[in-house]
N, C-alpha and C positions, 0 to 999 in steps of 0.2 A: 085505374085512377090516373088523373093528370099530374104529371111531375111538376113540382114548384121549386122555386128558389127558397131555401130554408135558412141559409146562413151566410154571413159575410165576415170571415175571420181576418183579423189584421194583426200584424206583429212588427215590432221595432227591431230590425236586424242591423247590426253595425260591425264592420271589419276594421281593425286598428291599423289601417294603412299609413297613418301619420308616423308610425314608429320607424318605417323604412323609407318614408317620403315618396312612396309610390303615389302617383297622381298629383304631385306638387307642381304648382305653376305660380306666376307672378301675382295673381289675384287670390289664389287659394293655396297658401304655402304648406299647410299641414292638414289635408283632408283625411277624414275617416270614411271610406266608401261605405255607404249605407243603403238600406232598402226598407221602405214602408211596404211590407209584403202582404199580399191579399190572396185569400182563397174563397172563391164563390162556391157554395155547396148546394146541391139539389136533393130533393126528397128521395130520389132513386139512387143516390150514392155517387153521382158524377161530381167532378170538381173542375173549376177553372182557376188558373193561377196567373198572377201578374205582380208587378211591383212598381214603385216610384223610386227612382234613384235620387239620393241626396248625399251630402258629404259630412254628416255627423250631427252636430247640434241642430235641432229643428226637425229631425226625423220623427220625433214624438208628435210634433205639431201636424206633420203630414199624416201620420196614423190617425190622429183625432179627426182630421178633415174627412178621411175616408169613412171612419165610423159614423160621422154625422150624416152621411148619405145613405146609410143602411136602410132606413125606412122606405126609401124610394125603390128599393130592390127586392127586399124579402117579401115573399108572398106572390111574386109574379109567376105566371105559368111559363114553364121552360120553353116548350116548342114554339108558341107564338112569339115569345121574346127573341129567341135566337133566329127565327125566320125574318125578323124585321130589326136588324141591328142598327139601321139608320134611325128608325123611330126610337129605339131604345137609347141611343146616344143623345138624341135631342131631348128625350125625357129627363135623362140624368143631368145634362148640362143646362137645361132650360127651366128648371125649377126657379121661380122668380125670386124667392127669398134667398136661396143659396147663390143664385146668379149675381145678386147684388154685391157679393163679396169679390167678384171679379171685375166686370164680367169677362168670362173667357180668358182668364189669366190667373197666374199665381197658384197658391196652395189648393184652392178649391177646384180650379180647373184641372190640375194634375190629379186630384182625388177622383174627379169624374172620369178622367182618362184611365186611371187604374181599374175602375169598375168596368168600363167599356172594354178594356183589353182583357180582363178576366172573362168577360162574356164571350169574346172572340176565341180565347183559348178553350173555353168550355165547348163551344160549337165545333172547333177544329177537332177536339178529342172525340166528340160524339160522332163526327163524320169520318174519323180515322185518317185525317189528312194533316200534313204540316200547314201552317197558316198561309205561307206563300202560295201553296197549291190551291187551297180553298179559295183565296182571293182571285188567283189567276184563272180559275175555271168558272168563275161567275160570269154571267152575261154582261155586256156593256150596260144594259138597262139596270141590272141589279147593282152594279158598281156605282152608277150615277145616283141611284136611290140612297146610297150611303152618305152622300155629301149634302150638307146644308149650304145652299147657294145664296142665301139671303144677302150676304155682304160681299159676294164674289162676282155677281153677274156682270158688273161693269168691266171685269177683266176676263171672265170665263163663264160662258153660258152652258147650261146642260146640253144643248145641241152640239156645242164645240167639244165638250167632254166626250159625248157619244162618238163623234167623228174620230177623236184620238183613239178611243178604245176599240173601234171597229177595224183597225188596221189588221191586215193579214199576217200570218206567220206565228201565231201563238204556239202551235204544236211544235214547230221547228225550234223555236227559242226555248221552250220548256225542255225538250230533249237535250239541246246544247247545254243548258244550265245543269241538268242532271249529269251530263258527261264531263263537264269541265269546270263547273262552279263559277265563282264570281271574284274579280280581282280585289285585293286588299292592300292597304298600306298600314304601317305600324307607327305608333307613338311610343312604344315601349322604350326606345333609347333616350327619349327626349325630355323626361321630367326635369324640372328646374333644379330639384334638390340633389340630382346625381352629380358625382364628381367627374372630372374629365376622363379618367381612366374607364369608368363605367360607361360613359357616353360613347367613347371610341369602341369599346368592346362590343356593346350592344348594337352599335351601328354596323360593324363588320358582320355580326351575326345575322342582322336583318338582310343584308345582301346575300349571305350564304343561304338563307332560308327562302330566297326568291321574291322578297317584297319589292314592288316596283316604285315605292316612295317611302320616305320616313318623314317624321314631323318632330320639330323641336319647339319647346316652350320658350318664349322670349318675353322681354319687358321688365325684367328685374334691374338689369344694369347693362348699358349699351356696350361697354367694353367687354363684359362677359359674353354678351350675345355674339359679338364679332368673333371672339375666341372660340366659342362653342361651335359656331357655324364653320370656322376653319377646320376644327377637329373633325366634325362630321363629314365635311367634304373630303378631307384626306382619307377618311375611313371608307367612304362609299364610292369614291371615284368621281370623275368629272361629269358624268352624264345622268346619274340617278337624281330625280327631283327631290328637293328638300323643302317641305312646307314649314311655315312657322306659325305660332299661335300665341296671341297676346292675352287671351282670356279677358278682354274688355278693360284692360288696365289703363288705356290711354284716352285722352281727349282727342278730338279730330286733328287739331294742329300738331299735337305731339306724335300722333300716329304717322302723319305724313313725314315729319322730320325724322323719326326713328327709322321708318322703312326706307327713306332716301339714303340714310346712312348704311343700312344693311343691303341695299340694292346691289353693290358690287359683288356680293356673295351669291347672287342669283337665286333668292328664295322663289319657290314656285307659286305659293299663295301666302297671304297674310290672313289668318283666321281671327275672327272676333276682334278687330282692331280698336273698337270703341263700344259704347253702349249698344246692346242688342236692339234697342228700340229706336235708334237714331237713323232713320231711313236716309234723310238728306246728308247726314254726316258720312254714312257709308258711300253715298254717291260721290261726294267730294273727295274722299280718300281714294276711291277707285279711279277717278279721273287723274288724280295726282300721281299715283304710284304705278300705273300701267307701264310696262307689260306684266308686272306682278299682279296676280289675280287676287280678288277679294272674296273670301268665303265666310259665310255666317249662317246662323240658324239654330244652333243647338239650344239657345235660350229664347228662340222665337216662341211666343206664347200661343199663337193661333194663326190660322190661314190668312187672316186679314193683313197681318204684318208681312207675311211672305208675298202676298199680292202687291203690297206697296213697294217692297224691295225690288220686285221684278218690274213693276210699272215705271219705277224711277231709274231703272238700269243701274242699280246700286250694288249688284252682286254678280260675280262670275260663277260662283259655285254655291248651290243651295245645300245646306246641311240640315237634315231632319234628325230628330231625337225621338226614341220610342216612347218616352214617358213625360216629356215636357208639355206637349199639347194635350188636347182632350181626347186622346186615344187614337186608335187605328183609323177611324173615320176622318179625323182631321188630317192625318198624314196622307191618306188617299187624296184628299182635296189638294194638299200641297204638291204631291207628285203630279197631279193633273195640271196645276198651275205652272209648274216648272216645265212640263212637256209643252204646254201652250206657248211659253216664251222661249223655248229652246235652250234652257239653261240646265247643265248637268247637276245631278244630285249625288253627293258623297256623304253618306250618313255619319253622324257622330256616334261613336260607340265606346268612348272611354268611360269606364264605370262598371259597377257590378251588374251583370245581367244584360247590359245594353248590346253587347255583341250578339248574344243569343237571341235577343228580340228583334233588333233592327235589320238583321240579315234577311228576315222574311219580307220586309217592306222593300228593300232594294231588289230582291229577286222577283217579287211581284211587279215592280216597276219595269224591270227588263222584259219580262214575259208579256205583260198586258198593257203597259202604258208607254214608256219611252221607246221600247224595242231595241235598245242599244246599251252596250257597256262602254262605249267610247268616252274617254275622259272621266270615267266613273270608278270609284274605289270605295270600299267600306273600310272604315277605320278598324284597326285591331289593336287591342292592348292585352298583353299576356298576364292578366291578373284575375284570380278568383274563379276561374271557369270550373274548377274541381267541385264547387259547391252546387252545380246544376245537374239535374238528372239527364238532360240532353245538351251537353256542352258543345260549343262551336268546335269545328274541326277545320284548321287552316293548314294547308299543305302546298308547298311550292309557291307561297305568296298568294294563295287563292282560298277563299271560303269554299269548302265542300258543301254541296247543297243538302240541307237537312231533309230527312225522310220520315222522322218520327212525328207522330201526331202532336198538334198543339202549337203554341206560339213561342215556346222556348224559355219561359220564365220560371218553371217549376224547380224549386230547390230541394236538396236532400233534407229529410227530417233531422238528420244528425247535425247538419250545418245550421239549421234554424235553431236547434237547441243550444248549440255551442256559442252562437254569436248573438242571441237575443239580448237586447240591452234593457236594463243594466244588470240582469241577474244571471245571464249565461256564463259558463266557466271562463270564456275569453275576457270577460269584463269584471266578474265578481272578485 
């Protein structure tokens, strides 16, 4: 009998991180790290897992959006669907009535991405491969077929993508990745709600743990930012890069003024200095604050926005997110765009499950797309990994390469039961 997709289970899972101010920043002072959790089930008992990261209120809205897409999925034959995940992604995101709610942005696009990511996890598990390896071992033609080039051809053609993907050395890079992993940086010391003692202690621990960069949240108060940068610099020494992140709190002019004031402290990059959709604003900020780099992308809704940021020379560092865009296929498109324009990708990974998921994309990029780890680091935040069946392992400031099958999002049943909102014991 032909296996079919028989169910799409969703769950509202929330962790009360606001109680300890983990994740706090100038825009989001009291987040509760949350996940709209998805399990795709087949008639032969296989499962694909994924999630959409949110920060509390509204997680139920995200769950409802995923549930609304269930009729597009249930009943599909498993093997043909998994063999054509480019077509599957276009089917899910391209339904004209649901697409109207975006298009290609917001809650409905993230819902589409959750289902696409669950399908990828299902395929990786059925092929007994970690996601990064499944992607990296696909042919250039198969990878190009994943991407919808409709709105991208003026910046990246399928022929150009094929040329990027046909570069030699995949086997060598794959072995190097397995041997030595991928560089990381940590945001763990830098949450805005932490006091000075905790900032200093965690910054020193980051150096001792081998991280090559730390990141601080900024944008609440300029004098506080100056003081915290001084404390962090004293803790990590004169040479370790310190990135800063404003989480979109500023307008364009304010971003330039604030970063000019912080420039004497030598920040490595300013992340999300203004609205994530303001391409020309980012370009103006980049021109004004150089040599400080401009990084953005964790709230970028789709590959078109990344295309424009790159075309406008508005960004020095592209940041992808595992759950913000329409799934793995969109992120493959963004990685190819960044490679075409020669801009490094440093994925966003603050949040529940994001480290586990996005490491696969960065590692695929190294093996099959950019071919380099130069100026590239995956964010690491030391929160909530214990809830995942295959948690990330970071050692000596590097992500160790995952070898377990899947895309990394599967959570323990006990964690799902404990933190389901509003009836789980953590909330009841």
